[in-house]
C-alpha positions, 0 to 999 in steps of 0.5 A: 500500500502507498504511504499516502493512504491513512490506516483507515483507507488502507483497511477499506481498500484491502476489504474491497480486495478481499471481497473481490477475491472471494467473488472470483474464487467462488466463480472459479469453484463453480467452473471446477464443478463444471469440469474446467481444466487444470489451469483453473485449479492453479488459479484457485490455488493462487487466489486462495494464497492471496486471500490468506495474505490479504487477511493477514494484512487486514488483521495487522492493520486493524491492530495498528489502528487500535495501537494508534487509538490506544496511544491517543487515549489520554483523554478518552475514558471507557464507558462503564456498563453495569459497574456498581457505584463505590460505597461511601467508604472503602478500605483499599488494600494497597498491595493487591490493588497496585499489583492488579492495576499494574497488570491491567494497564500494562500493554500486552507482551509479545507472547500475549499478542501471539496467544491472542489475549492478555492474561486473564486475572482471577481474584479469590477470597471467601464471601464478604471479603470485598472482592466485588468492591475491589473490582469496582474500585479498579473499574472506576480507576481513571488509568484503567478506564483510559486503557480499555477505551471501548468499555468496561463491562460488569457481568454478575454471574452467580450460580445460574447465569444466563450466559447467552443473554450476557454474550448477546448484550456484550456483542450489541453494546460493542457493535450496535447490532442485534445478535442471536447465539445458539450456544455459548460456543457460538457466542464466544466465536462471534465475540472473538471476531467483534473484539479483535480490534477492541480494547475492553475489560470484562469483569465476571463477578461471583463466578462458580463454574469454569464454563462461565469463564470460557464463555468470555475467554480469549476474546482479543489481544487488547481485551482483558478478562477479570474474574472474582470468585469465592471458590478456591478450586476455580483457578485450578479448573481454569488452568486446564483450559487457559494455562496463563491465567493469573490468580490473586488472593484478597487477604483479611483486614489487618487490626488497624484496617478493621478498626478504621472500617468499623469506625466509618460504618457507625452512624453514632459514637457508642461507648465500647471499650477496646477489648470488646471491640477487638472481640467483635473483630475476632468474632467477625474474623475481620470479614468486612461485610460481617463487620458492616452488618454488625455495625448496622445493628449498633446503628439501629439501637442506642443500647446493645449488650456487647458481651451478649452480642459477642456470645451470639456471634460465636453461638455454636448451636446455629447451623448454617450452610458451610460454603460461607464464613460462619461469622457472616451467617451469624451476623445475617441471622442477628440482623434479621432477628432485629427486623421483627415480623418483617423478617418474613418479608425478607425470607420470601425473597428465597423464591427467586432463583436468580438472586443476581437480578430480581425486578422490584416490580415482582417483589412488590407484587409478591409482598402485596399478596402475602402481606397486604402492604402497598407499593410505597411501603414495599419500596421503602422497605427494600431501601431500608434493607439496602441500607442494612446491607441485606441486599443491593438496590439498583436503579435501572432506567432501561429495564426497571429497578431491581435488587440483587443478593449476595450468594450467602444471603440467598443460601441462608434464605433457601434454608430458612424459608418454605420454598414450595409454599413460596412458589405457590404463593408467587404463582397465585399472586401472578394468577390474579393478573392473568384473567384470560390465562397465563399467556396474558400475564404481565411483561415485567421482565420476570413473569415470562422468563420464569413462570415455568420454573415456578410451576415446576418448583410448586409441584404444578407439573400438569399445569406446566405441561399444559402451558408448554402445549398452549400456542398462545403461551409459546407465541407470547413468550417468544415475543418477549424473550428468545427462541432459546429461552422457550426451548429451554423450558422443555427440558423441565419435564420428561414427557414424550409430547414435550420432547416432540415439540422441542425437536420441532422448535429446534428444527425451526431455529434458523427461521425463528431466530430471524423472524419470530412471527413464523412460529405457527407456520414452523410448528405446523411444518414440523409437527403435522404428522404427529398423532398425539391429541395434545400436539394436535390441539396445539396445531389447531391453535397454530392454524388459526394464525395461518388458516391458509396452511395445508398439510403436504401430501405424503 
């Protein structure tokens, strides 16, 4: 290429050459199929070699363009996507912060460029130690925001993440286009293409499964994957797939740090002698979140028996799930007891399986049904719970306000609550708004996504099967979610009719990904030969949408 062209112009010209070579190659392949001579085969070989060379030049130019952009990044700050706001006061553990920051802002080495990605970073510590806070501090750091100019993306994984939804949102944020991925492998491949000329930081928070990491691994030379987890075995599993991952451990607070953190959490000065204070720190094992929750107990009462509190924190008779620090579970137990009768409101949150994203509207609906409280009272209590660190409240102008729980909080709730009854209560609360059947329920960001799960958990299996054979439900769910969400529901029950419908939907995937309005036609095309009375009733509903459809002649 001539030196008079800019990098962008060179890329455009090479892309045009690449397209022209592909067209020529297609014509030559057609000629070969028509019986062309050896000379045509030689041309094919020559053009294929040219295509490889042009592709190599394109990739190098894109990297050069990105390098220039990175050199000019001093005034460009990355947009933060879903990154949590920083709490009013944090204790920054300087050593680990500086170590992680240095690795994030350092340009990729030659070895990393050859491997196609910067080394993934993993931050591990037990629940409540402040991994997410550390990740958030790093995301807000100006030097790091100048490094990842195409965006810093926060993905709250949890135990049951919707990886396809997260991959889809990331692809759309980076390109402005709509994507549909059949599986996470396809999503990862597409993200690799998108991110090869991007510099972005992807933070996977609260990871429990190595598959969550693989869905976002190896996206690009200038892309960085940052993982937080409380699972001390995850690093070993990741190394089976990505040898160059670097693990870091967040240490407990020192005595001085615990004292500073404690003092900043108290709303008022309450007399407490140094020994009692140290006993509290010891009982909390210097876990920041446990200290914060105990401080909230002090804030809610002007007179607390310190010795009694310490005894309760150390109470060996309380049995909690062993996945999390016992001091954290004890602190949660104590602060819930301080809520009185309203503890039941909080326990009801156990019904929501995806504890990382619970729409506020759905909580209000459930509490109104169970406890006859108004929307204003419910929202006020949600904010009170957030102030006590019993949940996180998120303002979201796009999808509606929602809350999230820590994993340890959800685990505690699942042990303490009567889950089967709660699932039935939630279904009954929703049924009051479904005068003409489930298909006419509210599009609140939760109902259509999770109704089938709650039917199964409540033991309403007969109604679940009926729902999955109701065309009106299928059509409505497909319109507000994706074909993959719809197909996933058919794995909930082991039933021959549902298996046949699932197979039909899978065959219709290529069409329904592009055009959801073709559902009726596709079901008729793939299921018309089935003799099952239930499936025929489904098809009768579908044919009302396409009355002119006629079954093919066998």
